[in-house]
N, C-alpha and C positions, 0 to 999 in steps of 0.2 A: 602702656598696655595694662589693662585691668585683668586681675585674676580672681578666681574664687577658690577657697580652700574648704572642702567638705570635711567635717569632723562629726561622725555619726549623722544625726539629723540637723546639725547646726552648720551655719555658713559664716565664713570669715571672708572679707574682701580686702584686696590689696592692689597697689599700683606698682608695676615694675618700672625701674628707671630706664632711661635711654642711654645705655652703655653696652659695650660688646659682651660683657659677661652676662648681663641680664637678658640680652637678646639670645645668647647661646642657651641660657637656661630655658627660655620660652620655647625653644625647639624641642625640648624634652616633654612638653605638655601635650596631652594629659599625663599625669604622673601620680602613681600611688606609692606612698612611703609609710614607714613606721617611725614616728618621732620618739626619741629618747630624751631624757633629762640630762643636761650638762650644767653643772655648777649652780643649779637652781634658778638660773636666769636665762638659759637657752633651751630650746627644743631643737634637736639636731637629727639628721638622717644622712646616710650615705647616698650619694647620687649614682646613677648608673654609669656615668663617665665624668672625666675631668672637664671643667668648663674653661673656655677661653679667658685668658687674663690680659689679652692685648689691650693696651691703652687704659687699663683699669687703675683706679687709685690703689695705692699699695698698702693702705691702712685706713682704719676708722675707729672712732670711739662710739660703740653701739649704744643706742637708746631703745627703750621698750618700744616694740612695734617694728623695729628694723628687721629686714630679711637680708641675709648675707651669704656669701660663699667663702668658706675658709679653705684657701688654696692648698696649703700643705697636706690637709687630710682629704680634700675633695668632697667636703660635705656641705649640706645646706644647714644654715643656722637661722632660727627665728627667735628673736630676743623678746622675752616676756618681762624682762627687767633690764635696767641699765647695766652696761658692762664697762670694763676698762679699755683704754686704748689698746689696739691690737694690730700688729703688723700682719700682712697677708690676709686680712679680713676684707673682702671686697663687697661693696654695697650692691644689692640686687633690687631692693624695693622697700616699701613701707606698708604695713597693715593700716587700712583706713577704717575698718569696722570689725568688731568682734574679737579683739585681742584677748579678752578675758576667757574666751572659749579655749584658746591655746595654752593658757596659764594653768590648766588643770594638771594633775599628776600624770606623768608619762610612765610607760609607753602607751601610745595609741596610734591608730591608723588614720591617715589623711589621704585625700585625693585632691590634687591641684589641677585646675583647668583654666583656660582662657575664657574671658567673658567677651563674647562676640558683640560688636556694636550693631 
């Protein structure tokens, strides 16, 4: 599934993976969030509810452009830089265009929506 992330008047596009956690995330869309900086390499926001972790990979080594769910905190993480291996970080998708828009200093508001085919 393709998604669009609105940041002011700029657009970022991404593809969600075909896994239970990403499908559960998609049920929250459209979604407005405020992204905060975390460790200089992530933009994070609390989600309105915990996502399903059924059959999800239990860890990943995030790369710039990865979209993930950190299960212990229940938040969304968009990586603007490469990160270390992390347990309980579940892959949701990948930014396909416009990552530099998200790399700006946080906090800032975003709106995420599905791109209809």
